[in-house]
C-alpha positions in Angstrom: -15.7 35.1 24.3 -12.1 35.2 25.3 -9.4 33.4 23.3 -8.9 30.9 26.1 -12.6 29.9 26.2 -12.7 29.6 22.5 -9.7 27.3 22.5 -11.3 25.3 25.3 -14.6 24.8 23.3 -12.7 23.9 20.2 -10.7 21.3 22.1 -13.9 19.8 23.6 -15.5 19.8 20.2 -12.5 18.0 18.7 -12.5 15.4 21.5 -16.2 14.8 21.0 -15.7 14.3 17.3 -12.9 11.9 17.9 -15.0 9.9 20.4 -17.8 9.7 17.8 -15.4 8.6 15.2 -14.0 5.9 17.5 -17.5 4.8 18.4 -18.4 4.4 14.7 -15.2 2.5 14.0 -15.7 0.1 17.0 -19.4 -0.5 16.0 -18.3 -1.3 12.5 -15.8 -3.9 13.8 -18.4 -5.4 16.1 -20.9 -5.8 13.3 -18.4 -7.0 10.8 -17.4 -9.7 13.2 -21.0 -10.7 14.1 -22.6 -10.3 10.7 -19.9 -10.0 8.1 -19.2 -6.8 6.0 -21.6 -7.8 3.3 -24.5 -7.9 5.8 -23.6 -4.8 7.7 -25.4 -1.6 6.6 -24.6 2.0 7.4 -28.0 2.2 9.1 -27.0 -0.7 11.4 -23.6 0.9 12.2 -25.3 4.2 13.0 -27.8 2.5 15.2 -25.1 0.5 17.1 -23.0 3.7 17.5 -26.0 5.8 18.6 -25.6 8.3 15.8 -27.3 9.3 12.6 -26.5 7.9 9.2 -25.3 11.4 8.2 -22.8 11.4 11.0 -21.3 8.1 9.8 -21.0 9.7 6.3 -19.5 12.9 7.7 -16.7 10.9 9.3 -16.4 8.2 6.6 -17.6 9.5 3.2 -17.2 6.1 1.6 -16.8 2.3 2.3 -13.0 2.5 1.7 -12.5 5.1 4.5 -14.8 3.1 6.8 -13.2 -0.3 6.1 -9.7 1.2 6.4 -10.4 2.6 9.8 -12.2 -0.6 10.9 -9.3 -2.8 9.8 -6.7 -0.6 11.5 -8.7 -0.6 14.7 -9.2 -4.4 14.7 -5.7 -5.2 13.8 -4.3 -3.0 16.5 -6.4 -4.9 19.0 -5.6 -8.3 17.4 -2.1 -8.3 16.0 -1.0 -11.6 14.4 2.0 -13.5 15.8 5.3 -11.8 15.1 7.4 -14.2 12.9 10.7 -12.5 13.4 11.9 -14.7 16.2 11.2 -17.8 14.2 13.9 -17.0 11.7 16.5 -17.9 14.4 15.2 -21.5 14.6 17.6 -23.4 12.3 15.6 -26.7 12.1 12.8 -26.3 9.6 10.4 -28.7 11.3 11.0 -27.1 14.7 10.3 -23.7 13.1 7.1 -24.9 11.6 5.9 -26.3 14.9 6.7 -23.1 16.8 4.9 -21.1 14.1 1.7 -23.2 14.1 1.6 -23.3 17.9 1.4 -19.6 17.9 -0.7 -19.1 14.7 -3.5 -21.6 15.6 -4.4 -20.0 19.0 -4.5 -16.7 17.1 -7.0 -18.2 14.7 -9.0 -19.5 17.6 -9.1 -16.1 19.3 -10.1 -14.3 16.1 -12.2 -16.9 14.5 -15.5 -15.0 14.4 -14.0 -12.1 12.5 -11.9 -14.5 10.3 -15.0 -16.5 9.4 -16.9 -13.4 8.4 -14.1 -12.0 6.4 -13.3 -15.2 4.6 -17.0 -15.7 3.8 -17.3 -12.3 2.3 -14.0 -12.2 0.5 -15.4 -13.6 -2.7 -18.6 -11.5 -2.8 -17.2 -8.1 -1.9 -14.2 -6.8 -3.9 -13.4 -4.3 -1.2 -13.1 -7.1 1.4 -10.8 -9.0 -1.0 -8.7 -5.8 -1.4 -8.5 -5.3 2.4 -7.4 -8.9 2.8 -4.3 -8.1 0.8 -2.2 -7.3 3.9 -3.3 -10.6 5.6 -2.4 -12.5 2.4 0.9 -10.8 2.3 1.5 -11.8 5.9 0.8 -15.5 5.1 3.0 -15.3 2.0 5.9 -14.1 4.2 5.3 -16.9 6.7 5.3 -19.4 3.9 8.6 -18.2 2.6 10.2 -18.2 6.0 8.9 -21.7 6.8 10.2 -23.0 3.5 13.8 -22.0 4.2 16.1 -25.0 4.6 13.7 -27.4 3.1 13.7 -29.8 0.1 15.4 -28.4 -3.0 14.3 -31.2 -5.3 11.8 -29.5 -7.6 9.2 -32.2 -7.7 9.2 -32.8 -4.0 9.5 -29.1 -3.2 6.1 -28.5 -4.8 4.6 -31.0 -2.3 6.3 -29.4 0.6 5.2 -25.9 -0.5 1.6 -27.2 -0.8 1.8 -28.8 2.7 3.1 -25.6 4.3 0.5 -23.5 2.5 -2.2 -25.9 3.7 -1.0 -25.7 7.3 -1.2 -21.9 7.2 -4.8 -21.8 6.0 -7.5 -20.5 8.3 -10.1 -22.8 6.7 -7.9 -25.8 7.3 -7.5 -24.8 11.0 -11.2 -24.3 11.2 -11.9 -27.8 9.8 -9.4 -29.5 12.1 -10.2 -27.6 15.3 -13.9 -26.8 15.0 -15.3 -29.5 12.8 -13.0 -32.4 13.8 -12.6 -31.2 17.4 -8.8 -31.2 17.6 -7.0 -29.1 20.2 -4.7 -26.5 18.6 -1.7 -28.5 19.7 -3.1 -31.6 18.0 -3.9 -29.7 14.8 -0.4 -28.3 14.8 1.3 -31.7 15.3 -0.9 -33.2 12.5 0.2 -30.4 10.1 3.8 -30.9 11.1 3.5 -34.6 10.3 2.1 -33.6 6.9 5.1 -31.3 6.3 7.5 -34.1 7.3 5.7 -36.6 5.0 5.9 -34.2 2.1 9.6 -33.6 2.8 10.2 -37.4 2.6 
């Protein structure tokens, strides 16, 4: 076999391996969204991806590797709203309104995965660990949305609680899915809560 043919076969093999890895990663994301991580077995992932269990383990030797790849894949396809433009909005109430009017449609688009992940967060330590980045994102939003608000310590606690409440996916789920509010209505209601807490 010539060197050129050998390189060609190696390239094709590498491409096939990468395609298999991607298929496993995508299957994991699909099943995590539909069933939740705690109910998704390696056997189910293998069957969905059309490979053997041993192939899954060859690409992802443990849950951490599999969850990390799945999370990166899903986040690349579903990036949360970029808060950097919100920092230029001087009025705190306007800033909150803009933020929620972008965050709530994101919650709606990603609700199936968010529901599964939130449900499993307390029963799977790895899920809780993987949620660290999302929690950090919300903490950053909270800090940004508190800028320019009440400095009085007693009232500030109420404002902080109202903002944190407004950023919560379960709160959005209750308002939008259980109470039937449109995202704009849910956003306005939470903005009213923020203004009421502010005084």
